[in-house]
N, CA, C and O of each residue as an XYZ file, in Angstrom:
684
protein
N     -59.193    -11.877    -40.223
C     -58.114    -12.576    -40.882
C     -57.777    -13.822    -40.071
O     -57.572    -13.744    -38.860
N     -57.722    -14.941    -40.725
C     -57.352    -16.167    -40.022
C     -55.997    -16.661    -40.514
O     -55.426    -16.095    -41.446
N     -55.487    -17.712    -39.891
C     -54.164    -18.223    -40.244
C     -54.108    -18.760    -41.666
O     -53.047    -18.742    -42.290
N     -55.236    -19.237    -42.190
C     -55.261    -19.735    -43.563
C     -54.964    -18.594    -44.532
O     -54.250    -18.781    -45.517
N     -55.523    -17.392    -44.247
C     -55.263    -16.231    -45.097
C     -53.780    -15.857    -45.078
O     -53.204    -15.518    -46.112
N     -53.169    -15.922    -43.894
C     -51.767    -15.560    -43.766
C     -50.880    -16.564    -44.485
O     -49.909    -16.181    -45.137
N     -51.208    -17.852    -44.371
C     -50.360    -18.874    -44.986
C     -50.526    -18.921    -46.501
O     -49.658    -19.454    -47.191
N     -51.615    -18.379    -47.035
C     -51.836    -18.392    -48.478
C     -51.672    -16.976    -49.028
O     -52.647    -16.328    -49.411
N     -50.441    -16.513    -49.061
C     -50.154    -15.148    -49.505
C     -50.084    -15.026    -51.015
O     -49.842    -13.933    -51.526
N     -50.285    -16.101    -51.739
C     -50.170    -16.054    -53.192
C     -51.393    -15.443    -53.860
O     -51.281    -14.930    -54.974
N     -52.540    -15.480    -53.228
C     -53.741    -14.885    -53.804
C     -53.663    -13.370    -53.687
O     -53.222    -12.828    -52.674
N     -54.098    -12.706    -54.736
C     -54.028    -11.241    -54.767
C     -54.798    -10.609    -53.616
O     -54.367     -9.601    -53.057
N     -55.938    -11.199    -53.258
C     -56.746    -10.628    -52.176
C     -56.068    -10.790    -50.818
O     -56.346    -10.032    -49.889
N     -55.191    -11.764    -50.705
C     -54.526    -12.019    -49.426
C     -53.215    -11.268    -49.277
O     -52.680    -11.177    -48.173
N     -52.692    -10.731    -50.362
C     -51.397    -10.057    -50.302
C     -51.438     -8.879    -49.334
O     -50.526     -8.706    -48.527
N     -52.486     -8.075    -49.412
C     -52.597     -6.927    -48.516
C     -52.670     -7.380    -47.059
O     -52.015     -6.803    -46.191
N     -53.471     -8.419    -46.794
C     -53.591     -8.933    -45.429
C     -52.249     -9.465    -44.936
O     -51.881     -9.258    -43.780
N     -51.524    -10.148    -45.811
C     -50.215    -10.681    -45.434
C     -49.243     -9.554    -45.111
O     -48.504     -9.620    -44.128
N     -49.250     -8.525    -45.941
C     -48.361     -7.388    -45.703
C     -48.682     -6.724    -44.366
O     -47.778     -6.364    -43.612
N     -49.957     -6.565    -44.082
C     -50.365     -5.974    -42.804
C     -49.914     -6.846    -41.636
O     -49.385     -6.348    -40.643
N     -50.130     -8.147    -41.768
C     -49.750     -9.077    -40.701
C     -48.244     -9.021    -40.447
O     -47.806     -8.897    -39.303
N     -47.447     -9.112    -41.528
C     -45.999     -9.106    -41.363
C     -45.492     -7.742    -40.902
O     -44.473     -7.667    -40.215
N     -46.170     -6.688    -41.260
C     -45.793     -5.361    -40.769
C     -45.990     -5.273    -39.264
O     -45.158     -4.706    -38.555
N     -47.078     -5.825    -38.783
C     -47.333     -5.840    -37.341
C     -46.270     -6.668    -36.632
O     -45.763     -6.265    -35.585
N     -45.933     -7.820    -37.196
C     -44.887     -8.664    -36.609
C     -43.559     -7.909    -36.583
O     -42.837     -7.962    -35.587
N     -43.233     -7.209    -37.666
C     -41.995     -6.438    -37.733
C     -41.958     -5.360    -36.653
O     -40.944     -5.196    -35.974
N     -43.046     -4.635    -36.493
C     -43.109     -3.591    -35.470
C     -42.925     -4.195    -34.081
O     -42.203     -3.638    -33.254
N     -43.567     -5.321    -33.822
C     -43.414     -5.973    -32.519
C     -41.976     -6.417    -32.282
O     -41.460     -6.270    -31.174
N     -41.323     -6.954    -33.303
C     -39.927     -7.365    -33.159
C     -39.018     -6.166    -32.926
O     -38.075     -6.247    -32.138
N     -39.289     -5.062    -33.599
C     -38.490     -3.860    -33.387
C     -38.694     -3.300    -31.987
O     -37.752     -2.791    -31.379
N     -39.905     -3.388    -31.473
C     -40.152     -2.953    -30.102
C     -39.388     -3.824    -29.123
O     -38.852     -3.325    -28.133
N     -39.335     -5.119    -29.389
C     -38.569     -6.032    -28.545
C     -37.101     -5.641    -28.569
O     -36.456     -5.600    -27.521
N     -36.567     -5.356    -29.740
C     -35.173     -4.953    -29.870
C     -34.929     -3.651    -29.114
O     -33.906     -3.506    -28.443
N     -35.850     -2.714    -29.216
C     -35.672     -1.433    -28.563
C     -35.679     -1.512    -27.052
O     -35.154     -0.619    -26.387
N     -36.257     -2.553    -26.499
C     -36.314     -2.658    -25.055
C     -35.089     -3.351    -24.481
O     -34.938     -3.422    -23.262
N     -34.215     -3.861    -25.334
C     -33.019     -4.551    -24.894
C     -31.864     -3.570    -24.891
O     -31.619     -2.903    -25.896
N     -31.154     -3.471    -23.783
C     -30.006     -2.575    -23.765
C     -28.713     -3.381    -23.790
O     -28.730     -4.610    -23.734
N     -27.625     -2.687    -23.873
C     -26.315     -3.286    -24.048
C     -25.881     -4.090    -22.823
O     -26.055     -3.649    -21.687
N     -25.320     -5.261    -23.064
C     -24.735     -6.087    -22.006
C     -23.226     -5.889    -22.046
O     -22.628     -5.878    -23.122
N     -22.608     -5.731    -20.874
C     -21.154     -5.547    -20.815
C     -20.575     -6.356    -19.665
O     -21.232     -6.585    -18.650
N     -19.339     -6.778    -19.846
C     -18.626     -7.413    -18.751
C     -18.148     -6.326    -17.811
O     -17.633     -5.300    -18.257
N     -18.315     -6.543    -16.483
C     -17.891     -5.570    -15.480
C     -17.019     -6.277    -14.459
O     -17.461     -7.206    -13.784
N     -15.766     -5.826    -14.352
C     -14.846     -6.414    -13.383
C     -13.620     -5.522    -13.248
O     -13.385     -4.632    -14.065
N     -12.846     -5.778    -12.200
C     -11.581     -5.089    -11.963
C     -10.559     -6.146    -11.567
O     -10.852     -7.035    -10.768
N      -9.370     -6.045    -12.125
C      -8.274     -6.933    -11.751
C      -7.003     -6.112    -11.639
O      -6.621     -5.413    -12.577
N      -6.350     -6.196    -10.490
C      -5.078     -5.510    -10.267
C      -4.040     -6.569     -9.937
O      -4.198     -7.329     -8.981
N      -2.996     -6.616    -10.719
C      -1.945     -7.600    -10.487
C      -2.414     -9.032    -10.663
O      -1.839     -9.946    -10.070
N      -3.449     -9.246    -11.469
C      -3.941    -10.597    -11.731
C      -4.798    -11.186    -10.632
O      -4.983    -12.402    -10.585
N      -5.337    -10.342     -9.730
C      -6.107    -10.874     -8.600
C      -7.526    -11.322     -8.957
O      -8.208    -11.900     -8.111
N      -7.985    -11.074    -10.173
C      -9.314    -11.514    -10.616
C      -9.147    -12.167    -11.992
O      -9.333    -11.515    -13.019
N      -8.802    -13.436    -12.006
C      -8.427    -14.130    -13.237
C      -9.481    -14.081    -14.343
O      -9.102    -13.913    -15.503
N     -10.790    -14.217    -14.058
C     -11.767    -14.124    -15.159
C     -11.749    -12.782    -15.892
O     -12.209    -12.697    -17.031
N     -11.230    -11.749    -15.261
C     -11.173    -10.418    -15.865
C      -9.915    -10.218    -16.709
O      -9.863     -9.318    -17.548
N      -8.922    -11.040    -16.490
C      -7.614    -10.874    -17.128
C      -7.629    -11.233    -18.607
O      -8.532    -11.915    -19.090
N      -6.607    -10.758    -19.314
C      -6.353    -11.168    -20.691
C      -5.400    -12.355    -20.673
O      -4.538    -12.387    -19.794
N      -5.483    -13.319    -21.560
C      -6.510    -13.406    -22.595
C      -7.880    -13.651    -21.978
O      -8.037    -14.447    -21.052
N      -8.853    -12.949    -22.515
C     -10.210    -12.973    -21.974
C     -11.024    -14.035    -22.683
O     -11.081    -14.066    -23.912
N     -11.651    -14.901    -21.913
C     -12.461    -15.970    -22.502
C     -13.862    -15.864    -21.927
O     -14.077    -16.193    -20.760
N     -14.819    -15.410    -22.727
C     -16.158    -15.130    -22.204
C     -16.960    -16.372    -21.860
O     -18.035    -16.240    -21.274
N     -16.499    -17.571    -22.191
C     -17.232    -18.775    -21.784
C     -17.179    -18.986    -20.281
O     -18.062    -19.629    -19.714
N     -16.162    -18.457    -19.633
C     -15.979    -18.675    -18.204
C     -16.306    -17.442    -17.375
O     -15.946    -17.381    -16.199
N     -16.969    -16.474    -17.953
C     -17.137    -15.201    -17.262
C     -18.585    -14.732    -17.153
O     -18.833    -13.530    -17.056
N     -19.532    -15.645    -17.167
C     -20.937    -15.226    -17.060
C     -21.218    -14.502    -15.747
O     -22.144    -13.695    -15.666
N     -20.418    -14.789    -14.715
C     -20.611    -14.130    -13.420
C     -20.343    -12.630    -13.491
O     -20.874    -11.866    -12.685
N     -19.525    -12.206    -14.447
C     -19.184    -10.786    -14.518
C     -19.892    -10.062    -15.665
O     -19.597     -8.900    -15.944
N     -20.820    -10.747    -16.324
C     -21.600    -10.096    -17.385
C     -22.784     -9.378    -16.753
O     -23.625     -9.998    -16.103
N     -22.839     -8.085    -16.948
C     -23.966     -7.309    -16.436
C     -24.940     -7.077    -17.582
O     -24.619     -6.427    -18.577
N     -26.137     -7.627    -17.416
C     -27.139     -7.569    -18.480
C     -28.476     -7.124    -17.900
O     -29.071     -7.871    -17.124
N     -28.953     -5.978    -18.234
C     -28.337     -4.915    -19.022
C     -27.352     -4.118    -18.179
O     -27.399     -4.149    -16.949
N     -26.474     -3.415    -18.847
C     -25.469     -2.603    -18.162
C     -25.955     -1.148    -18.113
O     -26.448     -0.612    -19.105
N     -25.808     -0.534    -16.963
C     -26.255      0.842    -16.761
C     -25.066      1.704    -16.378
O     -24.148      1.232    -15.708
N     -25.072      2.961    -16.795
C     -23.946      3.857    -16.529
C     -24.451      5.251    -16.194
O     -25.569      5.630    -16.544
N     -23.605      6.000    -15.512
C     -23.928      7.385    -15.195
C     -23.738      8.280    -16.408
O     -23.076      7.911    -17.378
N     -24.328      9.453    -16.332
C     -24.227     10.421    -17.425
C     -23.811     11.763    -16.840
O     -24.262     12.141    -15.759
N     -22.956     12.479    -17.553
C     -22.472     13.776    -17.077
C     -23.637     14.708    -16.770
O     -24.592     14.820    -17.539
N     -23.530     15.367    -15.631
C     -24.493     16.375    -15.193
C     -25.921     15.847    -15.084
O     -26.879     16.607    -15.226
N     -26.062     14.559    -14.835
C     -27.380     13.955    -14.630
C     -27.314     13.043    -13.412
O     -26.280     12.431    -13.143
N     -28.407     12.955    -12.684
C     -28.508     12.008    -11.579
C     -29.040     10.688    -12.103
O     -29.773     10.656    -13.091
N     -28.673      9.608    -11.448
C     -29.184      8.296    -11.821
C     -28.308      7.598    -12.841
O     -27.224      8.066    -13.191
N     -28.809      6.462    -13.306
C     -28.094      5.677    -14.312
C     -28.990      5.468    -15.524
O     -30.216      5.534    -15.432
N     -28.357      5.217    -16.654
C     -29.050      5.100    -17.933
C     -28.511      3.886    -18.684
O     -27.419      3.412    -18.372
N     -29.256      3.370    -19.673
C     -28.753      2.230    -20.450
C     -27.427      2.589    -21.139
O     -27.308      3.640    -21.769
N     -26.455      1.714    -21.010
C     -25.125      1.959    -21.572
C     -25.167      2.005    -23.096
O     -25.973      1.324    -23.730
N     -24.287      2.817    -23.669
C     -24.151      2.879    -25.123
C     -22.849      2.241    -25.592
O     -22.640      2.071    -26.794
N     -21.973      1.886    -24.655
C     -20.701      1.267    -25.028
C     -20.160      0.424    -23.885
O     -20.406      0.704    -22.712
N     -19.425     -0.602    -24.249
C     -18.643     -1.366    -23.283
C     -17.218     -0.824    -23.360
O     -16.749     -0.443    -24.432
N     -16.538     -0.793    -22.223
C     -15.180     -0.264    -22.208
C     -14.231     -1.241    -21.528
O     -14.631     -2.058    -20.698
N     -12.975     -1.130    -21.902
C     -11.901     -1.876    -21.252
C     -10.754     -0.902    -21.043
O     -10.235     -0.319    -21.995
N     -10.369     -0.735    -19.794
C      -9.259      0.119    -19.413
C      -8.152     -0.809    -18.939
O      -8.357     -1.584    -18.004
N      -6.989     -0.747    -19.561
C      -5.888     -1.630    -19.157
C      -4.589     -0.854    -19.163
O      -4.392      0.060    -19.964
N      -3.703     -1.236    -18.251
C      -2.427     -0.547    -18.192
C      -1.525     -1.110    -17.124
O      -1.794     -2.153    -16.528
N      -0.436     -0.382    -16.900
C       0.567     -0.769    -15.911
C       0.786      0.420    -14.987
O       1.036      1.535    -15.446
N       0.691      0.175    -13.666
C       0.988      1.212    -12.690
C       2.475      1.535    -12.768
O       3.315      0.639    -12.686
N       2.799      2.821    -12.927
C       4.191      3.240    -13.066
C       4.997      3.000    -11.792
O       6.190      2.705    -11.869
N       4.367      3.122    -10.618
C       5.122      3.018     -9.365
C       5.501      1.582     -8.995
O       6.527      1.369     -8.349
N       4.693      0.592     -9.392
C       4.963     -0.793     -8.988
C       5.144     -1.752    -10.153
O       5.677     -2.846     -9.968
N       4.717     -1.374    -11.339
C       4.778     -2.278    -12.485
C       3.634     -3.278    -12.529
O       3.605     -4.156    -13.392
N       2.688     -3.148    -11.597
C       1.510     -4.035    -11.571
C       0.600     -3.739    -12.752
O       0.476     -2.595    -13.190
N      -0.034     -4.787    -13.258
C      -1.019     -4.591    -14.323
C      -2.378     -4.288    -13.716
O      -2.665     -4.662    -12.579
N      -3.195     -3.616    -14.477
C      -4.573     -3.359    -14.050
C      -5.484     -3.453    -15.263
O      -5.134     -3.024    -16.362
N      -6.668     -4.028    -15.037
C      -7.692     -4.121    -16.077
C      -9.029     -3.788    -15.439
O      -9.379     -4.320    -14.386
N      -9.764     -2.908    -16.084
C     -11.126     -2.585    -15.659
C     -12.018     -2.771    -16.876
O     -11.782     -2.168    -17.923
N     -13.031     -3.596    -16.741
C     -14.035     -3.763    -17.797
C     -15.340     -3.204    -17.256
O     -15.669     -3.408    -16.087
N     -16.076     -2.509    -18.092
C     -17.331     -1.934    -17.636
C     -18.130     -1.376    -18.788
O     -17.937     -1.752    -19.945
N     -19.032     -0.473    -18.452
C     -19.846      0.149    -19.487
C     -19.857      1.648    -19.277
O     -19.547      2.144    -18.194
N     -20.214      2.351    -20.315
C     -20.228      3.808    -20.271
C     -21.343      4.320    -21.170
O     -21.971      3.569    -21.916
N     -21.560      5.603    -21.071
C     -22.653      6.240    -21.793
C     -22.137      7.493    -22.470
O     -21.437      8.293    -21.850
N     -22.472      7.668    -23.717
C     -22.159      8.905    -24.424
C     -23.084      9.980    -23.866
O     -24.307      9.865    -23.942
N     -22.488     11.018    -23.307
C     -23.293     12.060    -22.667
C     -23.793     13.120    -23.623
O     -24.535     14.017    -23.223
N     -23.399     13.030    -24.876
C     -23.950     13.936    -25.872
C     -23.230     15.251    -26.033
O     -23.775     16.170    -26.645
N     -22.009     15.381    -25.502
C     -21.283     16.628    -25.709
C     -20.764     16.689    -27.142
O     -20.765     15.688    -27.859
N     -20.325     17.863    -27.543
C     -19.986     18.088    -28.945
C     -18.608     17.591    -29.361
O     -18.377     17.348    -30.545
N     -17.694     17.435    -28.417
C     -16.331     17.079    -28.810
C     -15.992     15.643    -28.438
O     -16.451     15.121    -27.422
N     -15.183     15.023    -29.276
C     -14.782     13.631    -29.060
C     -13.906     13.498    -27.826
O     -13.993     12.495    -27.117
N     -13.061     14.489    -27.554
C     -12.094     14.357    -26.466
C     -12.736     14.317    -25.082
O     -12.065     13.945    -24.119
N     -13.990     14.680    -24.949
C     -14.652     14.610    -23.648
C     -15.553     13.389    -23.510
O     -16.168     13.194    -22.461
N     -15.640     12.583    -24.526
C     -16.487     11.387    -24.503
C     -15.620     10.149    -24.698
O     -15.142      9.891    -25.803
N     -15.416      9.388    -23.634
C     -14.517      8.237    -23.727
C     -15.059      7.125    -24.609
O     -14.291      6.282    -25.075
N     -16.361      7.104    -24.849
C     -16.928      6.007    -25.633
C     -16.816      6.224    -27.138
O     -17.040      5.286    -27.903
N     -16.485      7.404    -27.574
C     -16.452      7.683    -29.010
C     -15.141      7.296    -29.684
O     -15.092      7.132    -30.903
N     -14.073      7.148    -28.891
C     -12.775      6.902    -29.498
C     -11.875      6.168    -28.503
O     -11.745      6.589    -27.354
N     -11.263      5.083    -28.940
C     -10.277      4.397    -28.109
C      -8.982      5.197    -28.146
O      -8.649      5.790    -29.172
N      -8.245      5.219    -27.031
C      -6.996      5.961    -26.996
C      -6.051      5.387    -25.941
O      -6.476      4.698    -25.014
N      -4.781      5.682    -26.101
C      -3.739      5.205    -25.195
C      -2.922      6.386    -24.694
O      -2.858      7.435    -25.334
N      -2.298      6.193    -23.535
C      -1.457      7.241    -22.968
C      -1.348      7.064    -21.473
O      -1.556      5.971    -20.946
N      -1.021      8.146    -20.792
C      -0.909      8.131    -19.342
C      -2.142      8.735    -18.703
O      -2.727      9.682    -19.228
N      -2.537      8.173    -17.553
C      -3.699      8.680    -16.832
C      -3.590      8.283    -15.367
O      -2.787      7.426    -14.999
N      -4.404      8.914    -14.544
C      -4.443      8.564    -13.128
C      -5.657      7.686    -12.865
O      -6.762      7.979    -13.322
N      -5.437      6.608    -12.124
C      -6.513      5.710    -11.711
C      -6.275      5.376    -10.247
O      -5.198      4.902     -9.886
N      -7.259      5.617     -9.413
C      -7.121      5.446     -7.957
C      -5.902      6.201     -7.427
O      -5.140      5.673     -6.617
N      -5.726      7.429     -7.886
C      -4.639      8.318     -7.466
C      -3.248      7.777     -7.774
O      -2.273      8.174     -7.137
N      -3.149      6.876     -8.745
C      -1.855      6.328     -9.160
C      -1.721      6.502    -10.670
O      -2.694      6.368    -11.412
N      -0.497      6.803    -11.113
C      -0.258      7.031    -12.532
C      -0.159      5.698    -13.267
O       0.542      4.783    -12.834
N      -0.876      5.607    -14.389
C      -0.934      4.381    -15.186
C      -0.581      4.720    -16.628
O      -1.001      5.753    -17.150
N       0.193      3.849    -17.268
C       0.389      3.913    -18.719
C      -0.464      2.816    -19.313
O      -0.288      1.641    -18.989
N      -1.387      3.193    -20.182
C      -2.272      2.165    -20.712
C      -3.199      2.670    -21.784
O      -2.966      3.710    -22.400
N      -4.264      1.909    -21.999
C      -5.213      2.204    -23.075
C      -6.652      2.070    -22.592
O      -6.964      1.287    -21.695
N      -7.502      2.853    -23.210
C      -8.940      2.736    -23.029
C      -9.522      2.332    -24.375
O      -9.320      3.016    -25.378
N     -10.240      1.224    -24.389
C     -10.880      0.758    -25.613
C     -12.380      0.750    -25.393
O     -12.859      0.395    -24.316
N     -13.117      1.143    -26.418
C     -14.575      1.109    -26.320
C     -15.151      0.443    -27.555
O     -14.560      0.477    -28.635
N     -16.307     -0.159    -27.376
C     -17.002     -0.801    -28.490
C     -18.493     -0.758    -28.196
O     -18.899     -0.598    -27.044
N     -19.293     -0.898    -29.213
C     -20.734     -0.734    -29.023
C     -21.536     -1.994    -29.311
O     -22.761     -1.929    -29.415
N     -20.873     -3.138    -29.443
C     -21.613     -4.382    -29.625
C     -21.999     -4.961    -28.268
O     -21.445     -4.584    -27.236
N     -22.941     -5.867    -28.290
C     -23.394     -6.518    -27.074
C     -22.252     -7.330    -26.485
O     -21.821     -8.314    -27.085
N     -21.757     -6.935    -25.322
C     -20.665     -7.566    -24.589
C     -19.333     -7.496    -25.320
O     -18.324     -7.945    -24.775
N     -19.289     -6.968    -26.492
C     -18.087     -6.731    -27.293
C     -17.264     -7.968    -27.603
O     -16.389     -7.918    -28.467
N     -17.516     -9.053    -26.937
C     -16.695    -10.227    -27.196
C     -17.483    -11.516    -26.969
O     -16.948    -12.503    -26.465
N     -18.724    -11.492    -27.337
C     -19.485    -12.736    -27.317
C     -20.265    -12.839    -28.614
O     -20.362    -11.875    -29.374
N     -20.818    -14.018    -28.861
C     -21.512    -14.232    -30.128
C     -22.739    -13.339    -30.229
O     -23.296    -12.906    -29.220
N     -23.143    -13.074    -31.446
C     -24.273    -12.191    -31.712
C     -25.562    -12.857    -31.265
O     -25.779    -14.041    -31.523
N     -26.416    -12.096    -30.595
C     -27.710    -12.625    -30.181
C     -28.794    -12.098    -31.111
O     -28.540    -11.227    -31.942
N     -29.990    -12.627    -30.968
C     -31.117    -12.179    -31.804
C     -31.394    -10.697    -31.594
O     -31.893    -10.029    -32.500
N     -31.080    -10.172    -30.414
C     -31.362     -8.774    -30.136
C     -30.472     -7.834    -30.929
O     -30.812     -6.663    -31.100
N     -29.336     -8.324    -31.416
C     -28.455     -7.427    -32.145
C     -28.736     -7.410    -33.638
O     -28.050     -6.705    -34.379
N     -29.719     -8.161    -34.098
C     -30.128     -8.043    -35.492
C     -30.620     -6.620    -35.703
O     -31.229     -6.030    -34.811
N     -30.360     -6.080    -36.861
C     -30.914     -4.767    -37.127
C     -32.261     -4.903    -37.841
O     -32.672     -6.009    -38.189
N     -32.930     -3.800    -38.052
C     -34.285     -3.838    -38.616
C     -34.277     -4.402    -40.022
O     -35.265     -5.005    -40.444
N     -33.191     -4.224    -40.760
C     -33.120     -4.749    -42.121
C     -33.139     -6.280    -42.106
O     -33.722     -6.898    -42.996
N     -32.515     -6.886    -41.117
C     -32.539     -8.347    -41.003
C     -33.968     -8.842    -40.807
O     -34.370     -9.841    -41.404
N     -34.727     -8.147    -39.976
C     -36.124     -8.528    -39.771
C     -36.920     -8.406    -41.065
O     -37.732     -9.271    -41.392
N     -36.680     -7.332    -41.786
C     -37.402     -7.111    -43.034
C     -37.087     -8.208    -44.049
O     -37.995     -8.732    -44.695
N     -35.828     -8.552    -44.192
C     -35.443     -9.622    -45.115
C     -36.074    -10.941    -44.690
O     -36.547    -11.706    -45.531
N     -36.082    -11.205    -43.405
C     -36.706    -12.416    -42.874
C     -38.191    -12.467    -43.240
O     -38.687    -13.507    -43.674
N     -38.893    -11.366    -43.069
C     -40.328    -11.340    -43.354
C     -40.612    -11.455    -44.849
O     -41.567    -12.122    -45.249
N     -39.800    -10.818    -45.668
C     -39.985    -10.938    -47.120
C     -39.756    -12.378    -47.559
O     -40.492    -12.899    -48.397
N     -38.749    -13.014    -47.002
C     -38.477    -14.419    -47.320
C     -39.653    -15.296    -46.932
O     -40.046    -16.185    -47.688
N     -40.216    -15.050    -45.761
C     -41.391    -15.821    -45.329
C     -42.546    -15.657    -46.307
O     -43.250    -16.620    -46.614
N     -42.737    -14.442    -46.791
C     -43.829    -14.178    -47.724
C     -43.655    -14.971    -49.012
O     -44.620    -15.542    -49.519
N     -42.448    -15.012    -49.543
C     -42.220    -15.701    -50.811
C     -42.126    -17.215    -50.674
O     -42.290    -17.925    -51.667
N     -41.872    -17.721    -49.496
C     -41.844    -19.176    -49.291
C     -43.236    -19.756    -49.480
O     -43.396    -20.838    -50.045
N     -44.234    -19.035    -49.006
C     -45.616    -19.525    -49.120
C     -46.066    -19.251    -50.497
O     -47.202    -19.569    -50.850
């Protein structure tokens, strides 16, 4: 099969070759997507001591704190694994009134209940952080960096398929 066959998909004899070619391209693009893991911002700010981490958060000025790819620990496992969610923990220390923000990544460990997996549900309330009581919220999201523009890696397989079908009909 040569490039002339691929570019001339209108002939009946070339349709099968074109479909095969675009199928191979689709598989390669999906493999590329599968090798990309989630990027998350990682930082800690207590009392405003790390301004790029603070709210309002502006990701144009925070490339230094973007971890790409982001890796996280998993319950009852050694090592780190590709993150499945980005998280933001924010609150106020009850003893001093200081604010705290932690941005990072986490991994769904696969347990059966939502209450043991912080990445499955955002929630607010009281908790201990660094042995101090905090009133605040934990938010999780599963998009790349959760607050930056969509990259080519976040296209889903249907987008690739539509792209390839469009290419076929253009010729």
